[in-house]
MARTOR-755724 format. One record per residue (C-alpha): residue number from 1; residue in one letter; chain; x, y, z. Coordinates in steps of 0.25 Angstrom, whole numbers, always signed. Each point is the difference from the previous one (the first is absolute). Example, Ala and Ser with C-alpha at 12.3 -4.5 7.8 and 13.67 -1.06 7.14 Angstrom:
REM residues 2
{1; A; A; {+49; -18; +31}}
{2; S; A; {+6; +14; -2}}
***
This chain:
REM residues 161
{1; X; A; {-92; -43; -70}}
{2; X; A; {-3; -15; -6}}
{3; X; A; {+13; -9; +3}}
{4; X; A; {+4; -2; -16}}
{5; X; A; {+2; +16; +0}}
{6; X; A; {+9; -1; +12}}
{7; X; A; {+7; -13; -7}}
{8; X; A; {+2; +8; -12}}
{9; X; A; {+9; +11; +8}}
{10; X; A; {+6; -11; +7}}
{11; X; A; {+4; -5; -14}}
{12; X; A; {+5; +14; -3}}
{13; X; A; {+9; -2; +12}}
{14; X; A; {+5; -13; -5}}
{15; X; A; {+5; +4; -14}}
{16; X; A; {+7; +10; +4}}
{17; X; A; {+8; -10; +7}}
{18; X; A; {+0; -7; -13}}
{19; X; A; {+6; +12; -8}}
{20; X; A; {+10; +1; +11}}
{21; X; A; {+5; -15; -1}}
{22; X; A; {+1; +2; -14}}
{23; X; A; {+9; +12; +2}}
{24; X; A; {+8; -7; +8}}
{25; X; A; {+3; -12; -9}}
{26; X; A; {+3; +10; -10}}
{27; X; A; {+9; +5; +8}}
{28; X; A; {+8; -13; +3}}
{29; X; A; {+0; -2; -15}}
{30; X; A; {+7; +12; -1}}
{31; X; A; {+11; -3; +10}}
{32; X; A; {-6; +1; +13}}
{33; X; A; {+2; -8; +11}}
{34; X; A; {-12; -8; +6}}
{35; X; A; {-4; +8; +14}}
{36; X; A; {-5; -13; +9}}
{37; X; A; {-5; +11; +8}}
{38; X; A; {-9; +5; -11}}
{39; X; A; {-5; -10; -5}}
{40; X; A; {-4; -5; +15}}
{41; X; A; {-7; +12; +1}}
{42; X; A; {-8; -6; -12}}
{43; X; A; {-4; -12; +6}}
{44; X; A; {-3; +5; +13}}
{45; X; A; {-9; +10; -9}}
{46; X; A; {-6; -10; -8}}
{47; X; A; {-2; -10; +13}}
{48; X; A; {-7; +10; +7}}
{49; X; A; {-7; +9; -9}}
{50; X; A; {-2; -7; -13}}
{51; X; A; {-4; -15; +5}}
{52; X; A; {-3; +3; +17}}
{53; X; A; {-7; +12; -2}}
{54; X; A; {-5; +1; -14}}
{55; X; A; {-2; -15; -5}}
{56; X; A; {-4; -5; +13}}
{57; X; A; {-13; +8; -1}}
{58; X; A; {-3; -6; -14}}
{59; X; A; {+2; -13; +4}}
{60; X; A; {-6; +0; +15}}
{61; X; A; {-12; +10; -5}}
{62; X; A; {-3; +5; -14}}
{63; X; A; {+3; -14; -7}}
{64; X; A; {-7; -9; +7}}
{65; X; A; {-13; +9; -2}}
{66; X; A; {+3; -1; -14}}
{67; X; A; {+1; -15; -2}}
{68; X; A; {-13; -2; +10}}
{69; X; A; {-8; +11; -6}}
{70; X; A; {+4; +1; -16}}
{71; X; A; {+0; -7; -12}}
{72; X; A; {+8; -13; -3}}
{73; X; A; {+10; +8; -6}}
{74; X; A; {+2; +8; +11}}
{75; X; A; {+7; -12; +6}}
{76; X; A; {+7; -4; -10}}
{77; X; A; {+6; +14; -1}}
{78; X; A; {+3; +0; +15}}
{79; X; A; {+4; -14; +2}}
{80; X; A; {+9; -2; -12}}
{81; X; A; {+6; +13; -2}}
{82; X; A; {-1; +12; +11}}
{83; X; A; {+3; -11; +12}}
{84; X; A; {+12; -6; -8}}
{85; X; A; {+5; +13; -4}}
{86; X; A; {+1; +5; +14}}
{87; X; A; {+13; -9; +5}}
{88; X; A; {+10; +6; -11}}
{89; X; A; {+10; +5; +10}}
{90; X; A; {+8; -13; +4}}
{91; X; A; {+10; -2; -11}}
{92; X; A; {+6; +14; +1}}
{93; X; A; {+1; -2; +16}}
{94; X; A; {+8; -12; -4}}
{95; X; A; {+9; +6; -9}}
{96; X; A; {+4; +10; +9}}
{97; X; A; {+4; -11; +10}}
{98; X; A; {+8; -7; -10}}
{99; X; A; {+7; +14; -3}}
{100; X; A; {+3; +2; +14}}
{101; X; A; {+5; -12; +3}}
{102; X; A; {+10; +1; -13}}
{103; X; A; {-2; +11; -9}}
{104; X; A; {+2; -7; -14}}
{105; X; A; {-3; +7; -13}}
{106; X; A; {-12; -11; -2}}
{107; X; A; {-6; +4; +14}}
{108; X; A; {-1; +15; -5}}
{109; X; A; {-6; -6; -13}}
{110; X; A; {-10; -8; +7}}
{111; X; A; {-3; +13; +10}}
{112; X; A; {-2; +9; -12}}
{113; X; A; {-9; -12; -7}}
{114; X; A; {-9; -2; +12}}
{115; X; A; {-2; +14; +3}}
{116; X; A; {-4; +4; -13}}
{117; X; A; {-9; -11; -2}}
{118; X; A; {-5; +4; +14}}
{119; X; A; {-2; +15; -4}}
{120; X; A; {-6; -3; -13}}
{121; X; A; {-10; -13; +4}}
{122; X; A; {-4; +8; +11}}
{123; X; A; {-3; +12; -9}}
{124; X; A; {-9; -8; -10}}
{125; X; A; {-7; -6; +13}}
{126; X; A; {-3; +14; +5}}
{127; X; A; {-4; +5; -13}}
{128; X; A; {-10; -14; -1}}
{129; X; A; {-6; +3; +14}}
{130; X; A; {-3; +16; -3}}
{131; X; A; {-5; -3; -13}}
{132; X; A; {-8; -14; +2}}
{133; X; A; {-1; -4; +14}}
{134; X; A; {-3; +11; +6}}
{135; X; A; {-11; +6; -10}}
{136; X; A; {-6; -16; +1}}
{137; X; A; {-1; +2; +14}}
{138; X; A; {-6; +14; +0}}
{139; X; A; {-11; -4; -11}}
{140; X; A; {-2; -11; +5}}
{141; X; A; {-2; -2; +15}}
{142; X; A; {-11; +5; +7}}
{143; X; A; {+0; +13; +10}}
{144; X; A; {-1; -10; +11}}
{145; X; A; {+11; -9; -3}}
{146; X; A; {+8; +14; -4}}
{147; X; A; {-2; +6; +15}}
{148; X; A; {+2; -13; +6}}
{149; X; A; {+14; +0; -6}}
{150; X; A; {+2; +14; +1}}
{151; X; A; {-2; -2; +16}}
{152; X; A; {+9; -12; +1}}
{153; X; A; {+10; +7; -7}}
{154; X; A; {-1; +14; +9}}
{155; X; A; {+0; -12; +13}}
{156; X; A; {+13; -6; -6}}
{157; X; A; {+6; +15; +1}}
{158; X; A; {-3; +3; +13}}
{159; X; A; {+5; -15; +5}}
{160; X; A; {+14; +4; -7}}
{161; X; A; {+0; +16; +5}}
***
């Protein structure tokens, strides 16, 4: 299975987590307390799976090959869009830390704002990759480059266990 197919499946897992984030935010608006443990688990998923597993393969393997072997438009899309959008979670983490230190309404609002912004931006990011970036790679990269990408990604999987 070519790596973009795997990445689309990984996006489905990420999108499920984004729905969970939205449901939690709606619950908070309806009066639920902020569950620091639940948000810690979400941040762990984001850092380990979305960033550490999925985005790492894009940033270290797929995107460099696209920049090296496709038209300038691919380079612009990758360097000024996809890579910039990969680091979206920092503000949510900071808001959670502030709230843990002092549970003020202002910090609760900041958590909701950052969580929803993260969920919305990352969902848009996923859709861009699924509908623009990956098809561009599938159409434009040679079979040799695709095989090189697949081999490298499989090696990364084996190293990580």
